[in-house]
A tleap script that builds the chain and sets N, CA, C and O, in Angstrom:
source leaprc.protein.ff14SB
mol = sequence {
  NGLN VAL GLN LEU VAL GLU SER GLY GLY GLY
  LEU VAL GLN ALA GLY GLY SER LEU ARG LEU
  SER CYS SER VAL SER GLY ARG THR PRO ILE
  TYR PHE ALA VAL ASP TRP PHE ARG GLN ALA
  PRO GLY LYS GLU ARG GLU PHE VAL GLY THR
  ILE ARG TRP SER SER GLY ARG THR ASP VAL
  ALA ASN SER VAL LYS GLY ARG PHE THR VAL
  SER ARG ASP ASN ALA LYS ASN THR VAL TYR
  LEU GLN MET ASN SER LEU LYS PRO ASP ASP
  THR ALA ILE TYR TYR CYS ALA ILE ASN ASN
  ILE ARG GLY GLN GLY THR GLN VAL THR VAL
  SER CSER
}
set mol.1.N position { -21.636 -1.932 18.983 }
set mol.1.CA position { -20.972 -3.395 19.027 }
set mol.1.C position { -20.258 -3.367 17.474 }
set mol.1.O position { -20.843 -2.842 16.527 }
set mol.2.N position { -19.068 -3.931 17.357 }
set mol.2.CA position { -18.127 -3.465 16.364 }
set mol.2.C position { -18.517 -4.773 15.473 }
set mol.2.O position { -18.987 -5.763 16.034 }
set mol.3.N position { -18.268 -4.734 13.814 }
set mol.3.CA position { -18.622 -5.780 13.136 }
set mol.3.C position { -17.570 -5.799 12.354 }
set mol.3.O position { -17.227 -4.842 11.660 }
set mol.4.N position { -16.777 -7.276 12.433 }
set mol.4.CA position { -15.723 -7.005 11.464 }
set mol.4.C position { -16.083 -8.239 10.720 }
set mol.4.O position { -16.482 -9.310 11.178 }
set mol.5.N position { -15.779 -7.751 8.979 }
set mol.5.CA position { -15.841 -8.403 7.816 }
set mol.5.C position { -14.691 -9.416 7.266 }
set mol.5.O position { -13.920 -8.506 6.959 }
set mol.6.N position { -14.275 -10.100 7.054 }
set mol.6.CA position { -12.719 -10.167 6.173 }
set mol.6.C position { -12.901 -11.101 4.577 }
set mol.6.O position { -13.521 -12.145 4.374 }
set mol.7.N position { -12.328 -10.492 3.896 }
set mol.7.CA position { -12.396 -11.228 2.234 }
set mol.7.C position { -11.044 -11.132 1.779 }
set mol.7.O position { -10.140 -10.470 2.290 }
set mol.8.N position { -10.997 -11.899 0.714 }
set mol.8.CA position { -9.953 -11.596 -0.391 }
set mol.8.C position { -8.849 -13.393 0.180 }
set mol.8.O position { -7.639 -13.480 -0.026 }
set mol.9.N position { -9.563 -14.370 0.757 }
set mol.9.CA position { -8.497 -15.176 0.700 }
set mol.9.C position { -8.862 -16.180 -0.316 }
set mol.9.O position { -9.831 -16.036 -1.061 }
set mol.10.N position { -7.998 -17.299 -0.339 }
set mol.10.CA position { -8.422 -18.227 -1.468 }
set mol.10.C position { -6.615 -18.693 -1.787 }
set mol.10.O position { -5.596 -18.407 -1.158 }
set mol.11.N position { -6.839 -19.530 -3.064 }
set mol.11.CA position { -5.643 -20.651 -3.175 }
set mol.11.C position { -4.696 -19.793 -4.507 }
set mol.11.O position { -5.118 -19.414 -5.600 }
set mol.12.N position { -3.913 -19.729 -4.180 }
set mol.12.CA position { -2.611 -19.271 -4.207 }
set mol.12.C position { -1.243 -19.942 -4.404 }
set mol.12.O position { -0.721 -20.242 -3.331 }
set mol.13.N position { -0.400 -20.310 -5.689 }
set mol.13.CA position { 0.734 -21.173 -5.520 }
set mol.13.C position { 2.046 -20.067 -4.554 }
set mol.13.O position { 2.056 -18.900 -4.162 }
set mol.14.N position { 3.103 -21.339 -4.494 }
set mol.14.CA position { 3.678 -20.332 -3.370 }
set mol.14.C position { 4.757 -19.258 -4.157 }
set mol.14.O position { 5.103 -19.147 -5.334 }
set mol.15.N position { 5.025 -18.701 -3.203 }
set mol.15.CA position { 5.752 -17.457 -3.918 }
set mol.15.C position { 4.723 -16.229 -4.668 }
set mol.15.O position { 5.086 -15.349 -5.448 }
set mol.16.N position { 3.452 -16.477 -4.192 }
set mol.16.CA position { 2.576 -15.830 -5.259 }
set mol.16.C position { 2.035 -14.765 -4.096 }
set mol.16.O position { 2.732 -14.876 -3.087 }
set mol.17.N position { 1.121 -13.893 -3.975 }
set mol.17.CA position { 0.553 -12.823 -3.052 }
set mol.17.C position { -1.052 -13.001 -3.112 }
set mol.17.O position { -1.613 -13.603 -4.028 }
set mol.18.N position { -1.819 -12.309 -1.855 }
set mol.18.CA position { -2.561 -11.959 -2.023 }
set mol.18.C position { -2.802 -10.592 -0.701 }
set mol.18.O position { -2.036 -10.081 0.116 }
set mol.19.N position { -4.423 -10.368 -1.082 }
set mol.19.CA position { -4.454 -8.913 -0.212 }
set mol.19.C position { -5.889 -9.052 0.115 }
set mol.19.O position { -6.865 -8.933 -0.626 }
set mol.20.N position { -5.800 -9.407 1.735 }
set mol.20.CA position { -6.523 -9.695 2.822 }
set mol.20.C position { -7.658 -8.161 3.140 }
set mol.20.O position { -7.126 -7.068 3.330 }
set mol.21.N position { -9.013 -8.291 3.151 }
set mol.21.CA position { -9.785 -7.298 3.526 }
set mol.21.C position { -10.213 -7.490 4.768 }
set mol.21.O position { -10.745 -8.596 4.865 }
set mol.22.N position { -10.206 -6.563 6.291 }
set mol.22.CA position { -10.947 -6.409 6.779 }
set mol.22.C position { -11.846 -5.040 6.968 }
set mol.22.O position { -11.452 -3.873 6.951 }
set mol.23.N position { -13.461 -5.661 7.194 }
set mol.23.CA position { -13.866 -4.020 7.339 }
set mol.23.C position { -14.600 -4.039 8.452 }
set mol.23.O position { -14.957 -4.994 9.143 }
set mol.24.N position { -14.788 -2.908 8.559 }
set mol.24.CA position { -14.731 -2.723 10.500 }
set mol.24.C position { -16.030 -1.520 9.879 }
set mol.24.O position { -15.998 -0.657 9.000 }
set mol.25.N position { -17.176 -2.025 10.901 }
set mol.25.CA position { -18.018 -1.305 11.468 }
set mol.25.C position { -18.874 -1.124 12.706 }
set mol.25.O position { -18.777 -2.065 13.494 }
set mol.26.N position { -19.455 -0.426 12.965 }
set mol.26.CA position { -20.345 -0.480 14.343 }
set mol.26.C position { -19.843 0.653 15.090 }
set mol.26.O position { -19.892 1.765 14.566 }
set mol.27.N position { -19.442 0.528 16.067 }
set mol.27.CA position { -19.187 1.105 17.398 }
set mol.27.C position { -17.707 0.416 17.998 }
set mol.27.O position { -17.375 -0.602 18.606 }
set mol.28.N position { -17.021 1.687 17.402 }
set mol.28.CA position { -15.571 0.792 17.499 }
set mol.28.C position { -15.091 1.844 19.190 }
set mol.28.O position { -15.678 2.813 19.673 }
set mol.29.N position { -14.056 1.243 19.593 }
set mol.29.CA position { -13.761 2.147 20.940 }
set mol.29.C position { -13.034 3.554 19.968 }
set mol.29.O position { -12.778 3.674 18.770 }
set mol.30.N position { -12.865 4.548 21.254 }
set mol.30.CA position { -11.988 5.419 20.766 }
set mol.30.C position { -10.890 5.395 20.253 }
set mol.30.O position { -10.545 5.478 19.075 }
set mol.31.N position { -10.289 5.267 21.251 }
set mol.31.CA position { -8.580 4.128 21.314 }
set mol.31.C position { -8.641 2.413 20.455 }
set mol.31.O position { -9.233 1.457 20.956 }
set mol.32.N position { -8.130 2.374 19.538 }
set mol.32.CA position { -8.176 0.725 19.261 }
set mol.32.C position { -7.087 0.687 18.129 }
set mol.32.O position { -6.441 1.589 17.595 }
set mol.33.N position { -7.107 -0.585 17.962 }
set mol.33.CA position { -5.996 -1.717 17.319 }
set mol.33.C position { -6.954 -2.683 15.940 }
set mol.33.O position { -8.080 -3.062 16.262 }
set mol.34.N position { -6.627 -2.906 14.989 }
set mol.34.CA position { -7.058 -3.970 14.239 }
set mol.34.C position { -5.971 -5.224 14.248 }
set mol.34.O position { -4.910 -5.121 13.632 }
set mol.35.N position { -6.277 -6.274 14.907 }
set mol.35.CA position { -4.975 -7.292 14.523 }
set mol.35.C position { -5.399 -8.001 13.862 }
set mol.35.O position { -6.570 -8.317 14.069 }
set mol.36.N position { -4.604 -8.669 12.629 }
set mol.36.CA position { -4.595 -10.054 12.458 }
set mol.36.C position { -3.812 -11.000 13.037 }
set mol.36.O position { -2.638 -10.925 13.399 }
set mol.37.N position { -4.985 -12.360 13.111 }
set mol.37.CA position { -4.536 -13.506 13.692 }
set mol.37.C position { -4.630 -14.687 12.220 }
set mol.37.O position { -5.178 -14.392 11.158 }
set mol.38.N position { -4.005 -15.919 12.493 }
set mol.38.CA position { -4.461 -16.831 11.877 }
set mol.38.C position { -4.544 -18.258 12.468 }
set mol.38.O position { -4.208 -18.275 13.652 }
set mol.39.N position { -4.849 -19.281 12.038 }
set mol.39.CA position { -4.759 -20.237 12.441 }
set mol.39.C position { -4.806 -21.483 11.690 }
set mol.39.O position { -5.647 -21.432 10.793 }
set mol.40.N position { -4.211 -22.521 11.761 }
set mol.40.CA position { -4.003 -23.350 10.947 }
set mol.40.C position { -4.426 -24.420 12.002 }
set mol.40.O position { -4.404 -24.229 13.218 }
set mol.41.N position { -5.027 -26.201 11.036 }
set mol.41.CA position { -5.797 -26.932 11.072 }
set mol.41.C position { -4.354 -27.658 12.246 }
set mol.41.O position { -3.180 -27.785 11.898 }
set mol.42.N position { -4.982 -28.052 13.736 }
set mol.42.CA position { -4.183 -28.356 14.623 }
set mol.42.C position { -2.810 -27.521 15.473 }
set mol.42.O position { -1.996 -27.892 16.319 }
set mol.43.N position { -3.028 -26.400 14.842 }
set mol.43.CA position { -2.258 -25.469 15.451 }
set mol.43.C position { -2.882 -24.450 16.080 }
set mol.43.O position { -3.961 -23.990 15.706 }
set mol.44.N position { -2.196 -24.026 17.123 }
set mol.44.CA position { -2.912 -22.510 18.094 }
set mol.44.C position { -3.014 -21.393 16.981 }
set mol.44.O position { -2.667 -21.442 15.800 }
set mol.45.N position { -3.598 -20.363 17.715 }
set mol.45.CA position { -3.927 -19.057 16.924 }
set mol.45.C position { -2.416 -18.694 17.189 }
set mol.45.O position { -1.769 -19.087 18.159 }
set mol.46.N position { -1.795 -17.596 15.820 }
set mol.46.CA position { -0.802 -17.073 16.102 }
set mol.46.C position { -0.938 -15.679 15.651 }
set mol.46.O position { -0.966 -15.342 14.468 }
set mol.47.N position { -0.991 -15.157 16.317 }
set mol.47.CA position { -0.626 -13.511 15.774 }
set mol.47.C position { 0.406 -13.101 14.691 }
set mol.47.O position { 1.553 -13.538 14.597 }
set mol.48.N position { -0.274 -12.069 13.783 }
set mol.48.CA position { 0.297 -11.874 11.947 }
set mol.48.C position { 0.570 -10.333 12.525 }
set mol.48.O position { 1.780 -10.221 12.722 }
set mol.49.N position { -0.052 -9.263 12.820 }
set mol.49.CA position { 0.181 -8.373 11.950 }
set mol.49.C position { -0.789 -7.812 12.903 }
set mol.49.O position { -1.513 -8.559 13.559 }
set mol.50.N position { -0.837 -6.581 13.006 }
set mol.50.CA position { -1.319 -5.251 13.668 }
set mol.50.C position { -1.451 -3.870 13.558 }
set mol.50.O position { -0.463 -3.178 13.803 }
set mol.51.N position { -2.430 -3.386 13.254 }
set mol.51.CA position { -2.160 -1.504 13.012 }
set mol.51.C position { -3.061 -0.701 13.939 }
set mol.51.O position { -4.239 -1.040 14.053 }
set mol.52.N position { -2.665 0.155 14.487 }
set mol.52.CA position { -3.651 1.023 15.780 }
set mol.52.C position { -4.056 2.279 14.916 }
set mol.52.O position { -3.302 3.030 14.298 }
set mol.53.N position { -5.355 2.323 15.017 }
set mol.53.CA position { -6.314 2.923 13.699 }
set mol.53.C position { -5.816 4.401 13.479 }
set mol.53.O position { -5.683 4.965 12.393 }
set mol.54.N position { -5.515 5.021 15.004 }
set mol.54.CA position { -5.588 6.184 14.671 }
set mol.54.C position { -4.444 6.504 14.583 }
set mol.54.O position { -4.413 7.628 14.080 }
set mol.55.N position { -2.843 5.913 14.926 }
set mol.55.CA position { -1.800 6.641 13.865 }
set mol.55.C position { -1.700 5.746 12.437 }
set mol.55.O position { -1.729 6.363 11.372 }
set mol.56.N position { -1.600 4.523 12.443 }
set mol.56.CA position { -1.164 3.989 11.217 }
set mol.56.C position { -0.199 3.129 11.809 }
set mol.56.O position { -0.020 2.102 11.155 }
set mol.57.N position { 0.598 3.252 13.030 }
set mol.57.CA position { 1.644 2.279 13.824 }
set mol.57.C position { 0.983 1.309 12.947 }
set mol.57.O position { -0.196 1.308 12.593 }
set mol.58.N position { 2.015 0.393 12.616 }
set mol.58.CA position { 1.411 -1.359 12.328 }
set mol.58.C position { 2.939 -2.061 13.528 }
set mol.58.O position { 3.706 -1.439 14.262 }
set mol.59.N position { 2.836 -3.414 13.256 }
set mol.59.CA position { 3.545 -4.291 13.344 }
set mol.59.C position { 3.556 -5.997 12.891 }
set mol.59.O position { 2.549 -6.645 12.604 }
set mol.60.N position { 4.716 -6.420 12.910 }
set mol.60.CA position { 4.049 -7.491 12.024 }
set mol.60.C position { 5.025 -8.604 13.085 }
set mol.60.O position { 6.049 -8.215 13.646 }
set mol.61.N position { 4.565 -9.801 13.196 }
set mol.61.CA position { 4.933 -10.991 13.588 }
set mol.61.C position { 6.676 -11.322 12.776 }
set mol.61.O position { 6.997 -10.796 11.710 }
set mol.62.N position { 7.465 -12.144 13.458 }
set mol.62.CA position { 9.063 -11.882 13.171 }
set mol.62.C position { 8.221 -13.078 11.832 }
set mol.62.O position { 8.360 -12.790 10.644 }
set mol.63.N position { 7.425 -14.314 12.234 }
set mol.63.CA position { 7.596 -15.188 10.690 }
set mol.63.C position { 6.965 -14.622 9.581 }
set mol.63.O position { 6.551 -15.349 8.678 }
set mol.64.N position { 6.843 -13.405 9.542 }
set mol.64.CA position { 6.055 -12.771 8.584 }
set mol.64.C position { 6.618 -11.646 7.959 }
set mol.64.O position { 6.318 -11.105 6.895 }
set mol.65.N position { 7.542 -11.361 8.845 }
set mol.65.CA position { 8.639 -9.691 8.528 }
set mol.65.C position { 9.134 -10.120 7.138 }
set mol.65.O position { 9.688 -11.104 6.649 }
set mol.66.N position { 8.578 -8.663 6.641 }
set mol.66.CA position { 9.372 -8.625 5.342 }
set mol.66.C position { 8.553 -9.351 3.743 }
set mol.66.O position { 8.760 -9.277 2.532 }
set mol.67.N position { 7.578 -10.025 4.649 }
set mol.67.CA position { 6.639 -10.522 3.353 }
set mol.67.C position { 5.061 -10.067 3.398 }
set mol.67.O position { 4.348 -9.988 2.397 }
set mol.68.N position { 4.632 -9.775 4.789 }
set mol.68.CA position { 3.475 -9.441 5.328 }
set mol.68.C position { 3.333 -7.828 5.478 }
set mol.68.O position { 4.315 -7.367 6.061 }
set mol.69.N position { 2.524 -7.002 5.167 }
set mol.69.CA position { 2.674 -5.542 5.352 }
set mol.69.C position { 0.866 -4.847 5.730 }
set mol.69.O position { 0.131 -4.713 4.752 }
set mol.70.N position { 0.390 -4.519 6.935 }
set mol.70.CA position { -0.846 -3.922 7.104 }
set mol.70.C position { -0.790 -2.827 7.008 }
set mol.70.O position { -0.061 -2.155 7.737 }
set mol.71.N position { -1.734 -2.197 5.848 }
set mol.71.CA position { -2.178 -0.909 6.090 }
set mol.71.C position { -3.717 -0.472 6.483 }
set mol.71.O position { -4.453 -1.257 7.082 }
set mol.72.N position { -4.185 0.985 6.054 }
set mol.72.CA position { -5.668 0.748 6.287 }
set mol.72.C position { -5.880 1.639 5.625 }
set mol.72.O position { -4.977 2.210 5.015 }
set mol.73.N position { -7.336 2.060 5.553 }
set mol.73.CA position { -7.985 3.003 4.618 }
set mol.73.C position { -8.781 3.836 5.594 }
set mol.73.O position { -9.603 3.142 6.193 }
set mol.74.N position { -8.791 5.285 5.987 }
set mol.74.CA position { -9.917 5.322 7.249 }
set mol.74.C position { -11.270 5.678 6.127 }
set mol.74.O position { -12.399 5.383 6.519 }
set mol.75.N position { -11.144 6.159 5.079 }
set mol.75.CA position { -12.079 6.828 4.218 }
set mol.75.C position { -13.360 5.567 4.147 }
set mol.75.O position { -14.564 5.768 3.987 }
set mol.76.N position { -12.512 3.971 4.356 }
set mol.76.CA position { -13.358 2.937 3.959 }
set mol.76.C position { -12.968 1.966 4.625 }
set mol.76.O position { -12.584 0.830 4.350 }
set mol.77.N position { -13.127 2.607 5.631 }
set mol.77.CA position { -12.933 2.161 7.457 }
set mol.77.C position { -12.576 0.092 6.909 }
set mol.77.O position { -13.341 -0.862 7.047 }
set mol.78.N position { -11.444 0.119 6.439 }
set mol.78.CA position { -10.503 -1.004 6.167 }
set mol.78.C position { -9.443 -1.180 6.204 }
set mol.78.O position { -8.580 -0.488 5.663 }
set mol.79.N position { -9.268 -2.250 6.924 }
set mol.79.CA position { -7.764 -2.574 7.309 }
set mol.79.C position { -7.476 -3.674 6.173 }
set mol.79.O position { -8.330 -4.399 5.663 }
set mol.80.N position { -6.049 -3.654 5.866 }
set mol.80.CA position { -5.390 -4.768 4.631 }
set mol.80.C position { -4.109 -5.205 5.048 }
set mol.80.O position { -3.099 -4.556 5.319 }
set mol.81.N position { -4.377 -6.677 5.054 }
set mol.81.CA position { -2.520 -7.804 4.879 }
set mol.81.C position { -2.559 -7.953 3.738 }
set mol.81.O position { -3.403 -8.557 3.076 }
set mol.82.N position { -1.426 -7.283 3.332 }
set mol.82.CA position { -0.896 -7.781 2.144 }
set mol.82.C position { -0.172 -8.834 2.694 }
set mol.82.O position { 0.436 -8.751 3.761 }
set mol.83.N position { -0.224 -9.833 1.982 }
set mol.83.CA position { 0.618 -10.944 2.331 }
set mol.83.C position { 1.506 -10.992 0.113 }
set mol.83.O position { 1.030 -10.804 -1.007 }
set mol.84.N position { 2.892 -11.348 0.671 }
set mol.84.CA position { 3.677 -11.414 -0.471 }
set mol.84.C position { 4.573 -12.783 -0.071 }
set mol.84.O position { 4.816 -13.293 1.023 }
set mol.85.N position { 5.072 -13.263 -1.863 }
set mol.85.CA position { 6.451 -14.521 -1.580 }
set mol.85.C position { 5.837 -15.581 -0.328 }
set mol.85.O position { 6.513 -16.051 0.587 }
set mol.86.N position { 4.386 -15.803 -0.566 }
set mol.86.CA position { 3.536 -17.132 0.067 }
set mol.86.C position { 3.994 -18.518 0.184 }
set mol.86.O position { 4.254 -19.162 -0.833 }
set mol.87.N position { 4.139 -19.143 1.640 }
set mol.87.CA position { 4.690 -20.363 1.055 }
set mol.87.C position { 3.189 -21.406 1.884 }
set mol.87.O position { 2.216 -21.123 2.582 }
set mol.88.N position { 3.624 -22.339 1.437 }
set mol.88.CA position { 2.432 -23.634 1.970 }
set mol.88.C position { 2.579 -23.412 3.941 }
set mol.88.O position { 1.781 -24.106 4.570 }
set mol.89.N position { 3.215 -22.810 4.506 }
set mol.89.CA position { 3.218 -22.874 5.819 }
set mol.89.C position { 2.289 -21.407 6.150 }
set mol.89.O position { 1.940 -21.518 7.325 }
set mol.90.N position { 1.967 -20.610 5.807 }
set mol.90.CA position { 1.141 -19.829 5.896 }
set mol.90.C position { -0.406 -19.823 5.607 }
set mol.90.O position { -1.192 -18.979 6.036 }
set mol.91.N position { -0.691 -20.811 4.876 }
set mol.91.CA position { -2.352 -22.022 4.981 }
set mol.91.C position { -2.841 -21.689 6.205 }
set mol.91.O position { -2.029 -22.047 7.059 }
set mol.92.N position { -3.728 -21.205 6.648 }
set mol.92.CA position { -4.418 -20.784 7.334 }
set mol.92.C position { -6.096 -20.414 7.384 }
set mol.92.O position { -6.773 -20.785 6.425 }
set mol.93.N position { -6.553 -19.905 8.164 }
set mol.93.CA position { -7.349 -19.407 8.163 }
set mol.93.C position { -7.228 -17.702 8.816 }
set mol.93.O position { -6.922 -17.375 9.963 }
set mol.94.N position { -7.536 -16.933 7.802 }
set mol.94.CA position { -6.859 -15.671 9.094 }
set mol.94.C position { -8.487 -14.420 9.514 }
set mol.94.O position { -9.621 -14.232 9.073 }
set mol.95.N position { -7.989 -14.118 10.118 }
set mol.95.CA position { -8.775 -12.997 11.341 }
set mol.95.C position { -8.286 -12.012 11.287 }
set mol.95.O position { -7.120 -11.812 10.946 }
set mol.96.N position { -9.454 -10.834 11.764 }
set mol.96.CA position { -9.219 -9.879 12.111 }
set mol.96.C position { -9.417 -9.574 12.984 }
set mol.96.O position { -10.116 -10.557 13.228 }
set mol.97.N position { -9.498 -8.732 14.329 }
set mol.97.CA position { -9.913 -8.753 15.556 }
set mol.97.C position { -9.717 -7.339 16.314 }
set mol.97.O position { -8.613 -6.802 16.404 }
set mol.98.N position { -11.036 -6.732 16.910 }
set mol.98.CA position { -10.529 -5.886 17.664 }
set mol.98.C position { -10.793 -6.492 19.016 }
set mol.98.O position { -11.456 -7.528 19.055 }
set mol.99.N position { -10.309 -5.910 20.216 }
set mol.99.CA position { -10.140 -6.621 21.357 }
set mol.99.C position { -10.328 -8.326 21.008 }
set mol.99.O position { -9.707 -9.180 20.375 }
set mol.100.N position { -11.204 -8.269 21.584 }
set mol.100.CA position { -12.386 -9.709 21.764 }
set mol.100.C position { -13.084 -9.966 20.478 }
set mol.100.O position { -13.409 -11.050 19.994 }
set mol.101.N position { -13.269 -8.639 19.969 }
set mol.101.CA position { -14.314 -9.348 18.601 }
set mol.101.C position { -13.264 -10.163 17.480 }
set mol.101.O position { -12.112 -10.564 17.644 }
set mol.102.N position { -13.997 -10.215 16.504 }
set mol.102.CA position { -13.449 -10.791 15.213 }
set mol.102.C position { -14.355 -11.177 14.306 }
set mol.102.O position { -15.558 -11.016 14.506 }
set mol.103.N position { -13.901 -11.697 13.272 }
set mol.103.CA position { -14.897 -11.832 11.850 }
set mol.103.C position { -14.923 -13.005 11.837 }
set mol.103.O position { -14.689 -13.674 12.844 }
set mol.104.N position { -15.192 -13.463 10.783 }
set mol.104.CA position { -15.903 -15.035 10.403 }
set mol.104.C position { -14.159 -15.402 9.821 }
set mol.104.O position { -13.711 -16.509 10.121 }
set mol.105.N position { -13.462 -14.642 9.186 }
set mol.105.CA position { -12.218 -14.777 9.124 }
set mol.105.C position { -12.405 -15.704 7.321 }
set mol.105.O position { -13.482 -16.036 6.825 }
set mol.106.N position { -10.919 -15.931 6.655 }
set mol.106.CA position { -11.728 -16.189 5.714 }
set mol.106.C position { -9.643 -17.381 5.041 }
set mol.106.O position { -8.450 -17.199 5.283 }
set mol.107.N position { -10.419 -18.382 4.243 }
set mol.107.CA position { -9.385 -19.377 4.482 }
set mol.107.C position { -8.606 -18.965 3.265 }
set mol.107.O position { -9.100 -18.844 2.144 }
set mol.108.N position { -7.047 -18.711 3.655 }
set mol.108.CA position { -5.450 -18.978 2.580 }
set mol.108.C position { -5.521 -20.376 2.301 }
set mol.108.O position { -6.152 -21.248 2.899 }
set mol.109.N position { -4.865 -20.449 1.420 }
set mol.109.CA position { -4.479 -21.964 1.135 }
set mol.109.C position { -3.143 -21.725 0.148 }
set mol.109.O position { -3.263 -21.272 -0.991 }
set mol.110.N position { -1.858 -22.090 0.741 }
set mol.110.CA position { -0.898 -21.979 -0.052 }
set mol.110.C position { -0.441 -23.571 -1.001 }
set mol.110.O position { -0.039 -24.445 -0.233 }
set mol.111.N position { -0.467 -23.957 -2.390 }
set mol.111.CA position { -0.118 -24.793 -2.356 }
set mol.111.C position { 1.587 -24.688 -2.834 }
set mol.111.O position { 2.127 -23.581 -2.850 }
set mol.112.N position { 2.227 -25.733 -3.152 }
set mol.112.CA position { 3.098 -25.860 -3.055 }
set mol.112.C position { 4.147 -26.301 -4.660 }
set mol.112.O position { 5.360 -26.486 -4.573 }
savepdb mol mol.pdb
quit
């Protein structure tokens, strides 16, 4: 069973940056991707970005393109979500997930 633990959330002013981490442990599939999602109060879960573990290929949602990037450190079994030029609309709980398994999430709050 794979385990995912997010960290790095917090309170930041609009225009600021945060880097979220997703630590991956346990038994992972042979080929998998780590996805980032977010969910704000009263809103549906939104896809943010993804990275394929083996190739490092990434993709991000149009809503964050040019501001957010996804990367990984294989040696640390960690995936990162670098968030720049943050906006109040980015306020949400951010989760990382592999297939149907996700972490507990980390809160990101962007003040105006």
